[in-house]
C-alpha positions in Angstrom: 12.4 -15.0 21.6 11.8 -11.3 20.8 9.7 -10.2 17.9 10.7 -7.3 15.9 8.6 -5.4 13.5 9.9 -3.1 10.5 7.9 -0.5 9.2 8.2 1.0 5.6 7.2 4.6 6.8 6.4 6.2 10.3 3.0 5.2 11.2 -0.2 7.3 10.7 -2.8 6.2 13.0 -6.8 6.6 12.8 -6.4 8.9 15.8 -3.8 11.1 13.6 -6.4 11.2 10.9 -9.1 12.3 13.2 -7.0 14.9 14.9 -5.8 16.3 11.4 -9.6 16.5 10.0 -10.9 18.3 13.2 -7.8 20.8 12.7 -8.5 21.3 9.1 -12.4 21.4 8.9 -12.8 24.5 11.2 -15.3 27.4 11.1 -12.5 29.5 9.7 -12.0 27.0 6.8 -16.0 26.6 6.2 -15.8 28.5 2.7 -12.8 26.2 1.6 -13.4 22.7 3.0 -16.3 20.4 4.6 -16.2 17.0 5.8 -18.9 14.3 5.5 -18.9 10.6 6.3 -18.6 8.6 2.9 -19.2 5.1 4.8 -18.0 3.0 7.5 -15.0 0.8 7.4 -15.2 -2.9 8.2 -14.0 -1.9 11.8 -16.9 0.5 12.2 -14.7 3.7 11.8 -16.0 6.6 9.9 -14.5 7.1 6.4 -14.4 10.6 6.1 -14.8 12.6 2.6 -13.4 16.1 2.5 -15.0 18.5 -0.2 -12.6 21.3 -1.2 -14.3 24.1 -3.3 -15.3 27.7 -2.9 -18.3 27.4 -0.8 -18.7 31.2 -1.1 -20.2 30.6 -4.4 -23.9 30.2 -5.5 -25.2 26.6 -5.1 -25.9 26.1 -8.7 -22.4 27.1 -9.8 -21.0 24.6 -7.2 -23.4 21.8 -8.5 -22.0 22.2 -12.1 -18.2 22.2 -11.3 -16.1 19.3 -12.5 -14.6 17.1 -9.7 -11.4 15.6 -9.1 -11.2 12.7 -6.7 -8.0 12.0 -4.7 -7.9 8.9 -2.5 -5.1 7.7 -0.1 -4.5 5.0 2.2 -6.5 2.6 0.3 -4.6 -0.4 1.8 -3.7 -0.4 5.5 0.1 -0.6 5.0 0.1 2.5 3.1 0.8 5.0 5.7 3.0 7.2 3.5 0.0 8.1 1.4 -1.6 9.6 4.4 1.4 12.1 4.8 1.0 12.8 1.0 -2.8 13.7 1.3 -2.1 15.7 4.2 0.3 17.9 2.2 -2.1 17.9 -0.7 -5.0 19.0 1.7 -2.9 21.7 3.3 -2.0 23.2 0.0 -5.6 23.0 -1.4 -7.0 25.0 1.8 -4.1 27.4 1.9 -4.2 31.0 0.8 -1.9 30.1 -2.1 -3.4 31.8 -5.3 -2.5 28.4 -7.3 -4.5 26.5 -4.7 
């Protein structure tokens, strides 16, 4: 007997995430976005945190800014949230004046 799986959305793997973060957190974007490891998952994978701000500002100005925290993919089956977060990050690190 064959086993068939149905997915609500296209898969977005940990490898996809690592590749995307590496392509986004580059030297060219160092004044817009930086990555740090927030913690480890139960599987031992890094849980990355991206900080998006104007890093060209003075450190004391950065320290007093208000923050907005965006999360995605809180549960394993929410691969569609990974695509939504990718679009959000792409916009935030873009050259669009609204970003």
